[in-house]
Every structure is written in C-alpha cells, then in structure tokens.
C-alpha positions in Angstrom: 0.1 0.2 -0.1 1.1 3.8 -0.8 0.9 6.8 1.1 -3.1 8.2 0.7 -5.2 10.8 1.8 -7.3 9.4 4.2 -9.7 12.1 5.3 -10.1 15.8 3.7 -12.5 18.2 5.4 -13.1 21.8 4.5 -12.5 23.3 8.3 -12.6 26.8 7.5 -12.7 29.8 4.9 -9.8 28.7 2.5 -8.9 26.1 4.2 -8.9 22.0 4.6 -7.7 19.3 7.4 -6.4 16.4 5.5 -4.5 13.6 6.8 -1.8 11.3 5.2 -1.1 7.6 5.6 2.2 6.3 4.9 2.1 2.7 4.8 4.7 0.6 7.2 6.5 -0.7 4.1 7.3 3.2 3.2 7.6 3.8 6.3 10.8 1.0 6.8 12.0 2.2 3.6 12.7 5.5 4.5 14.1 4.1 8.1 16.9 2.5 5.6 17.5 5.6 3.6 18.0 7.5 7.0 20.3 4.8 8.5 22.7 4.7 5.4 23.4 8.2 5.1 23.8 8.6 8.9 25.5 5.8 9.3 29.1 6.8 8.9 28.6 9.4 11.8 26.9 7.5 14.4 29.6 5.6 16.8 29.2 2.7 18.2 32.0 1.4 21.4 33.6 -1.4 19.4 32.8 -0.5 16.0 34.7 1.8 13.6 32.3 4.4 12.5 30.0 3.0 9.3 30.8 -0.5 10.2 27.6 -0.7 12.8 24.5 -2.2 11.6 21.0 -0.4 12.0 19.8 -2.8 14.5 22.8 -2.8 16.4 22.5 1.0 16.7 18.7 0.9 17.5 19.5 -1.4 20.3 22.4 1.2 21.6 20.3 4.4 21.1 17.0 3.0 21.4 13.8 1.8 18.5 13.1 5.0 17.7 16.1 6.5 16.8 15.9 7.2 13.2 12.0 7.9 13.6 12.4 11.8 13.3 14.4 12.2 10.3 12.6 9.2 8.7 9.2 11.0 8.8 10.6 14.2 7.8 11.7 12.4 4.6 8.4 10.7 3.9 7.0 14.6 4.1 9.3 16.4 2.1 9.9 13.4 -0.7 6.2 13.3 -0.7 4.3 16.8 -0.7 4.2 17.8 -3.9 2.3 14.7 -4.6 0.2 15.0 -1.5 -0.9 18.6 -3.0 -1.6 16.5 -6.2 -3.6 14.6 -4.7 -5.9 16.7 -2.5 -7.4 18.4 -6.5 -6.8 21.8 -4.6 -5.4 25.3 -5.5 -3.1 24.7 -2.6 -1.6 28.1 -1.3 0.4 26.8 1.6 0.4 24.0 4.5 0.5 24.8 7.7 0.3 23.4 11.4 1.5 19.4 10.3 1.5 17.4 13.0 2.6 13.5 13.6 -1.0 11.8 14.8 1.0 8.1 15.0 4.7 6.7 14.3 4.9 2.7 14.3 6.9 0.4 12.4 3.6 -2.1 12.7 1.3 1.2 10.9 3.8 3.3 9.4 3.3 7.1 9.5 -0.3 9.4 9.9 0.2 12.6 9.6 -2.5 16.0 9.5 -2.3 19.1 8.6 -3.9 22.6 7.4 -4.2 23.1 3.5 -4.1 26.7 2.8 -6.4 27.6 -0.8 -6.8 29.7 -3.2 -9.6 32.2 -2.4 -12.8 31.7 -4.2 -13.2 35.1 -6.1 -16.6 37.2 -7.1 -15.6 40.5 -9.7 -18.4 42.7 -11.6 -19.1 45.7 -13.5 -15.3 45.1 -14.6 -16.7 46.6 -18.2 -17.3 50.4 -18.9 -15.7 52.0 -16.0 -15.7 55.6 -16.0 -12.0 57.2 -15.5 -10.9 60.9 -16.2 -7.7 60.9 -17.7 -5.8 64.4 -16.7 -3.3 65.6 -18.3 -1.3 68.8 -17.7 -0.5 71.6 -19.8 3.4 71.9 -20.6 4.3 75.8 -19.6 6.7 78.3 -20.5 7.4 78.2 -16.6 7.7 74.3 -16.7 10.1 74.9 -20.1 12.4 77.4 -18.1 12.1 75.3 -15.0 14.3 72.4 -17.0 16.5 74.5 -18.1 17.7 76.1 -15.1 17.8 72.4 -13.9 20.7 71.9 -16.9 22.3 75.3 -15.8 22.3 74.6 -12.0 23.9 70.8 -12.9 26.9 73.1 -14.2 27.4 76.0 -12.3 30.0 76.9 -10.8 31.0 77.1 -7.1 32.4 80.3 -6.1 33.4 82.3 -2.7 31.2 85.1 -1.7 32.5 87.7 0.3 30.8 91.2 1.5 27.8 89.6 2.3 25.5 87.0 4.6 24.0 83.7 4.2 20.8 83.3 1.7 18.9 80.4 1.2 20.9 78.5 -1.8 24.2 79.0 -0.6 26.4 76.7 0.7 27.4 77.5 4.3 30.4 76.1 5.9 30.6 75.4 9.5 31.6 74.1 12.2 29.0 72.8 14.9 28.2 71.0 18.3 25.0 70.4 19.2 24.2 69.9 23.2 21.0 68.1 25.3 20.3 69.4 28.9 23.9 71.0 28.5 25.8 67.7 27.4 27.2 67.3 24.1 25.8 63.7 22.3 27.5 61.6 19.9 27.2 62.4 16.0 26.1 66.5 17.2 29.9 67.3 15.9 31.0 68.8 12.6 33.7 70.4 11.3 34.0 72.2 8.1 30.9 70.9 6.8 29.4 72.5 3.6 25.6 72.8 4.6 23.6 73.8 1.5 20.6 75.8 2.6 17.7 74.6 1.6 18.6 71.1 1.1 17.0 70.1 4.2 19.4 67.8 4.9 19.8 68.7 8.9 17.1 68.9 11.7 14.0 71.2 10.6 15.1 74.7 11.7 18.4 74.5 11.6 19.4 76.0 7.8 17.0 78.5 8.6 18.6 79.7 11.0 21.9 79.7 9.5 20.6 82.1 6.7 21.7 86.2 7.5 25.1 84.8 9.5 28.0 86.3 8.5 31.7 84.8 7.8 33.4 84.1 11.0 30.4 84.8 13.1 29.9 82.7 16.1 25.9 81.9 16.7 23.8 79.7 18.3 21.0 77.5 16.6 18.4 76.3 18.7 16.1 73.6 17.2 14.0 70.2 18.8 14.5 66.9 17.8 11.5 65.1 15.5 9.6 62.8 17.8 10.7 60.2 15.1 14.2 60.6 14.9 16.4 57.5 14.8 17.9 58.0 18.2 15.9 57.4 21.2 18.2 59.5 23.7 16.9 62.5 21.6 13.5 61.9 20.2 12.0 64.9 20.7 14.5 66.6 22.8 15.1 70.6 22.3 19.1 71.0 21.1 21.6 73.8 21.0 24.3 73.5 18.3 27.4 75.7 18.9 28.3 77.1 15.2 30.7 79.2 13.5 30.7 80.3 9.9 34.2 80.1 8.2 33.1 80.6 4.5 29.9 80.7 2.3 29.7 79.4 -1.5 27.2 80.3 -3.8 26.4 78.6 -7.4 27.4 81.0 -10.0 24.8 80.2 -13.1 25.8 80.3 -16.9 24.1 82.7 -19.1 21.4 81.2 -21.7 22.4 81.5 -24.8 23.4 79.5 -27.3 27.0 79.0 -26.6 25.4 77.1 -23.4 23.1 75.6 -25.6 26.1 74.0 -27.5 28.0 73.0 -24.8 24.7 71.1 -23.0 23.2 69.9 -25.9 23.4 68.3 -29.4 20.9 71.4 -30.1 22.2 74.6 -32.0 20.2 77.7 -30.4 18.0 78.0 -27.1 14.5 78.1 -29.0 15.7 74.5 -30.2 16.7 73.4 -26.8 13.5 74.7 -25.4 11.0 73.0 -28.3 12.5 70.0 -27.3 12.4 70.2 -23.9 8.7 71.0 -24.1 8.0 68.0 -26.3 10.0 65.3 -23.6 7.4 67.3 -20.9 4.4 66.6 -23.2 6.0 62.9 -23.6 6.4 63.1 -19.6 3.1 64.5 -18.7 1.0 62.1 -21.1 2.5 59.0 -19.6 1.9 60.6 -15.8 -1.6 60.8 -16.6 -1.7 57.6 -18.1 -0.5 56.3 -15.2 -2.9 58.0 -12.9 -5.9 56.8 -15.1 -5.1 53.6 -14.6 -4.1 53.3 -11.0 -8.0 54.9 -10.8 -9.4 52.2 -13.4 -7.8 49.7 -11.1 -9.4 51.8 -8.2 -11.9 50.8 -9.5 -12.3 46.9 -10.3 -10.6 46.1 -7.1 -14.0 47.9 -5.3 -15.9 45.7 -7.8 -14.2 41.9 -6.5 -15.2 40.1 -3.4 -12.6 37.4 -2.0 -11.3 36.4 1.5 -7.9 36.7 1.1 -5.7 34.1 3.0 -2.9 36.5 4.8 -0.1 33.8 3.3 -0.5 34.8 0.1 0.4 38.5 1.1 3.3 37.4 3.1 4.6 35.9 0.5 4.5 38.7 -1.9 6.1 40.9 0.7 8.9 37.7 0.7 9.5 38.6 -3.3 9.7 42.0 -3.4 11.9 42.4 -0.3 13.9 39.7 -2.4 14.0 41.8 -5.7 15.2 45.1 -3.3 18.1 43.4 -2.5 19.0 42.4 -6.2 17.9 45.8 -7.6 19.9 47.4 -4.8 22.8 44.6 -3.7 22.7 46.3 0.3 22.5 43.5 2.5 19.1 43.8 4.3 20.9 42.7 7.8 23.5 45.8 7.0 20.9 48.0 6.3 18.8 47.3 9.1 21.7 48.0 11.3 22.5 51.4 9.8 19.1 52.6 9.5 18.1 51.0 13.1 15.0 49.6 11.6 13.6 46.0 12.5 12.7 43.5 10.1 9.0 43.8 10.6 9.3 47.8 9.7 11.5 47.1 6.9 8.8 44.5 5.6 6.2 47.2 6.6 7.5 49.4 3.5 6.3 47.1 1.4 2.7 45.7 2.5 0.8 48.4 0.4 2.4 47.8 -2.8 2.5 43.6 -2.3 -1.6 43.7 -1.0 -2.6 45.3 -4.4 -0.4 43.8 -6.9 -2.1 39.9 -4.8 -5.7 41.7 -5.2 -5.1 42.5 -9.1 -4.3 39.2 -10.3 -7.0 37.4 -8.5 -9.0 39.8 -9.8 -7.7 39.6 -13.3 -7.6 35.6 -13.2 -11.0 35.9 -12.0 -12.2 38.5 -15.1 -10.3 35.8 -17.1 -12.1 33.1 -16.3 -15.3 34.8 -16.7 -14.1 35.8 -20.3 -12.8 32.4 -21.2 -9.9 34.4 -22.4 -7.3 32.0 -24.3 -3.6 31.5 -24.6 -2.5 29.7 -27.8 0.8 28.2 -27.8 2.0 31.0 -30.7 1.3 33.9 -28.0 3.6 31.7 -25.4 6.4 31.3 -28.1 6.1 34.8 -28.9 6.5 36.2 -25.2 9.5 33.8 -24.5 11.6 35.3 -28.0 10.8 38.9 -26.7 11.9 37.8 -23.1 15.3 36.2 -24.4 15.9 39.6 -26.4 14.9 41.6 -23.7 17.3 40.5 -21.5 19.9 39.1 -23.9 20.0 35.6 -22.7 19.3 32.2 -24.6 15.7 30.8 -25.3 16.6 27.9 -23.7 17.7 29.7 -20.6 14.7 31.8 -20.6 12.1 28.3 -20.9 14.3 26.7 -18.0 13.7 29.5 -15.9 9.9 30.7 -16.6 7.6 27.5 -16.8 5.0 27.2 -19.2 2.5 27.4 -17.0 3.6 30.6 -15.3 3.9 32.3 -18.6 0.5 31.2 -19.5 -1.2 33.0 -16.1 0.9 36.0 -16.7 -0.3 36.3 -20.5 -4.0 35.3 -19.6 -3.6 38.3 -16.8 -2.7 40.8 -19.3 -5.2 40.0 -21.8 -7.7 40.4 -18.9 -6.3 44.1 -18.5 -6.5 44.6 -21.7 -10.0 43.6 -22.1 -10.8 46.3 -19.0 -8.8 49.1 -20.1 -10.6 49.0 -23.6 -14.0 48.9 -22.3 -13.2 52.0 -20.4 -14.5 55.1 -20.5 -12.1 57.3 -20.6 -12.7 61.4 -20.2 -9.9 63.2 -20.9 -9.2 66.7 -19.1 -6.8 69.3 -20.3 -5.2 70.7 -16.7 
C-alpha cells in the first residue's frame, strides 16, 4: 500500500484539514534510507564509524533513533504528490502534526491546507475614469532649463554679504542636549547647503543672515520620530561658527550654453526639445494615474477573503527584488537605519496587497471571459523575454515555466480587456 489521503475536510474559509497515511513498508524504506545516510557519523563502542548495523544502533540509542528524520524524509519527498492528490489549488501547508508513528502501522500525519480563495468580480467593463493631462507651460520649460544650468554651475566663494537661501555655508557645529554634548552632533567645516533640508528642521533657516567668522547658536527640537531614541523630541542647542559662504554661479542662457550641454544649436531649439519631452512625460503620468484609478474601481468591485499568507509571500518576493536591485545586505541596512525586520517588511505591505488583489481579480476576469493563450502567444513571449534580457531562449524557458507564463499572459489580456472597455474622459489641466 502506498501513501494515501485518508480524510480531507473543509474546516474554515480557504482551509482544509487533511490526514495522510504512509504504509509500514514506506516507513521501513525511509528508515533504511536515513540509516544509510547517517551511519558513517554514528559511533558505537567497539565498531568503526559506518560499520555498525542498523539493529545495533537502534539497540544502543533506542528503537526510534531514526524516526524523526524518516518522518521528515517521507513528508519532504511526498509533499508535492500530497498536494496533487488533494485536487485543490494549494497556497500553503500549515500546522503539520504527527498523529502516529510505528513500524507496524506506518506513519500518519495531519495538516491544514490553505487554498486559493474564491473570487467574485462584477462591473469591470465600461468603468468611467478621468485622464487629466497637464499643459506644458513656458514656466515648466524654463524650470527644466534652470536645472540644466544648475548642473553645470560653478561654485564660487562669496564675500561681502551674509548667507542666503541656496548658498552653501561651511560651518563648525557641536550639539548639546541638557547642556551635554551628544554622539554624532559635531562637525568641522561642514558644507551645509541651505534649503537642502538635510539637517534637523529649523536648523538651516537660522544660518541665513549670518556672516563669515560669526559665532552663533542654533536652537532646534529633534523630531519625535528621530532614529536615535535618546534624542527624540529633545530640545537642542548647536554652537556654530561660519567659515565660508559659497554660491552657485549660473551660466548665461545663450546659444553657446546650449551647444555645451546638448546636441542643439540655439536656445529656441532646446526649448522646443524640452517642451516635447515634457508633453510625453505629462502624457505618461496622466496615463499612469488614469490606469491607477481604473484599477482602484475594478478592485472595489471584487469580493474575496484572501489568505494572509499570500500577502506575506508577495512581501518576501518584493524584498528579494529590492535586495537584487540595490545589492544591499538587509542585515546591514537594518543596522544602518535602526529599523526592525517587521518595519522593513511593512514598507512593502501596501504594494504586496495591491499586487495580489490585482492578480486574483484579473485571473477571475480571464476565467469569466474565457480568455485563451495560444502556443503562438507563449512562444512569442519567450522570444521577447530572451531578446529583452539578452539571454539564450532555452535558458529563458528553463527559468520560466510554461504554466507561469501562460497565467501571466492571460492576466495581461484580461487587463487589456478592462482598459479597452473603459470610458476615459480626457481633461486638460
């Protein structure tokens, strides 16, 4: 007799309780496998390692010496078959528990199976949304040009005047709380850009109006959410001295400047190029905002009790993507920022929820609409991915299963259907 599911009952929303039975023969095979894997590490007085028989080891250490590892082996080697035999769309297996273990009767396990939720969705066609497109103004074009001028501006030392907003003030500072200096509160000849908001709120504004060689106090209060617990909400005094004032010297806006910073020859040509880029940018932003509103309204018409484990798994995936993208070790990041792992994961909570909800909703729409993905669709997408990531086609196919790709394409088609059927009112701002 082989492994079988002897009971399967729906015990709660999205949850089934199952009991699985492994025969005595299967258990015996697992015990032998574990023995053969571990015998070289087991010491029996009078025997060289690896030479003691299984019976001798069981006599010396107890009849159940291999039981735990054998049960784990049976579970791990058969969990996929167990899931398949349930006939359910399994999301997770939880609360696994051993019911019985014996050489005579084999092994019985029970577990809770978390399944994919039932989803209802309605009124997903003909959703009305607004698409608000900003007008590109002369001021917006001028602002972009000023950014270009700022990037190539010269930094010059200023004499004969006090600090102004936008200047860089080179200062010494030392902070005191309750009359005592605190760690990290001291700096010498620090270049502080006024208006950058890199220091505690209220600090930079008090440097404005000060002159070179002037010594002065800056009075501030640390924010309640400041990362150092001993400074949160505390009033502080910074003893400061101004050494130097530096300012940006912007280049003149003329044809020579344009030739230096772009492939254009005149100011008018540069302005025209910037206007075109902004029109494209504003159009994309409007499209994104309209799509987001459309998705919000679509999700509002979905009903489902979604297992928390689905959200947690998506958070895991987003966190892994964050590490791959930033190449930052999470433990180092947590230490540097003073965050806990729970706080780090909380950053991805909203995104994970939205992505899981969206996928379930669009899967249901695809089912309702009988959306199909053809073999041609799949092959085309494999080729697109190979070209996009500059990978061999066979490597892409081994990395992404056909089942996963089929689901992804089905969801894309469902999303296209929702977008194409929407009533979009375009508004110019």
